[in-house]
C-alpha positions in Angstrom: 60.6 5.1 35.1 64.3 5.9 35.1 66.8 5.0 32.3 68.4 2.2 34.3 65.0 0.5 35.0 64.0 0.9 31.3 67.3 -0.7 30.2 66.8 -3.7 32.5 63.2 -4.1 31.4 64.3 -3.9 27.7 66.9 -6.6 28.3 64.4 -8.9 30.0 62.0 -8.5 27.1 64.8 -9.1 24.6 65.8 -12.3 26.5 62.2 -13.6 26.4 62.0 -12.9 22.7 65.3 -14.7 22.1 64.1 -17.8 24.1 61.0 -18.1 21.9 62.8 -17.7 18.5 64.0 -20.3 16.0 67.6 -20.0 14.7 67.0 -17.1 12.3 63.8 -15.6 13.5 65.8 -13.0 15.3 66.4 -11.3 11.9 62.6 -10.9 11.4 62.4 -9.5 15.0 65.3 -7.1 14.1 63.4 -5.9 11.0 60.3 -5.4 13.1 62.2 -3.2 15.6 61.9 -5.6 18.6 65.4 -5.1 19.9 66.8 -2.2 21.8 70.0 -1.2 23.6 72.9 -3.6 23.9 71.0 -6.5 22.4 70.2 -4.4 19.3 73.9 -3.7 19.0 74.8 -7.4 19.4 72.3 -8.4 16.7 73.5 -5.8 14.3 77.1 -7.0 14.7 75.9 -10.6 14.2 74.1 -9.5 11.0 77.2 -7.8 9.7 79.3 -11.0 10.2 77.2 -13.4 8.2 76.5 -12.9 4.4 73.5 -15.3 4.6 71.9 -13.4 7.4 72.4 -10.1 5.4 70.6 -11.8 2.4 67.7 -12.8 4.7 67.6 -9.2 6.1 67.4 -7.8 2.5 64.7 -10.3 1.6 62.6 -9.4 4.6 62.9 -5.7 3.7 62.0 -6.4 0.1 58.9 -8.3 1.2 57.9 -5.5 3.4 58.5 -3.0 0.6 56.3 -5.0 -1.7 53.5 -5.4 0.9 53.5 -1.6 1.5 53.6 -0.6 -2.2 50.2 -0.8 -3.8 51.6 -0.8 -7.4 54.0 -3.6 -6.5 51.4 -5.6 -4.6 48.7 -5.4 -7.3 47.9 -8.8 -8.6 48.4 -9.6 -12.3 46.8 -12.0 -14.6 48.3 -15.5 -13.7 48.4 -16.6 -17.3 50.3 -13.4 -18.4 52.7 -13.9 -15.5 53.4 -17.6 -16.4 53.9 -16.6 -20.1 56.4 -13.9 -19.2 58.2 -16.3 -16.8 58.3 -19.0 -19.4 59.8 -16.6 -22.0 62.5 -15.4 -19.5 63.4 -19.0 -18.6 63.6 -20.0 -22.2 65.9 -17.1 -22.9 68.3 -18.0 -20.1 71.4 -20.1 -21.0 71.6 -23.5 -19.4 74.2 -23.8 -16.7 77.4 -25.4 -18.0 79.4 -27.8 -15.9 82.8 -26.6 -14.6 85.8 -27.9 -16.6 87.7 -30.6 -14.8 90.8 -29.5 -12.9 94.0 -29.8 -14.9 96.3 -32.6 -14.0 99.9 -31.8 -13.4 102.2 -33.2 -16.1 104.5 -36.0 -15.1 108.2 -35.6 -15.8 109.4 -38.0 -18.6 
């Protein structure tokens, strides 16, 4: 198969994938290596333009890293986990409301 035919086939496959995806599923497909060529470039540019999409990209990679790392994926005692979580939450400072905006002074 020549390069032109391969590019056309990749584009058709990418279009089919796009039609089947929800709003942000394309990020998961990008992480999974399902894009190629011009469509890949377009998706990478879209990813670079949106901070929320970059956060989702990082989250998908973190999940993948954890799933592949035996030491990170090893289960722990649920009671010990909850105790440690409770201690950390108790140690956090409660959020404080923002101060009200200052009012401009009126001339006397």
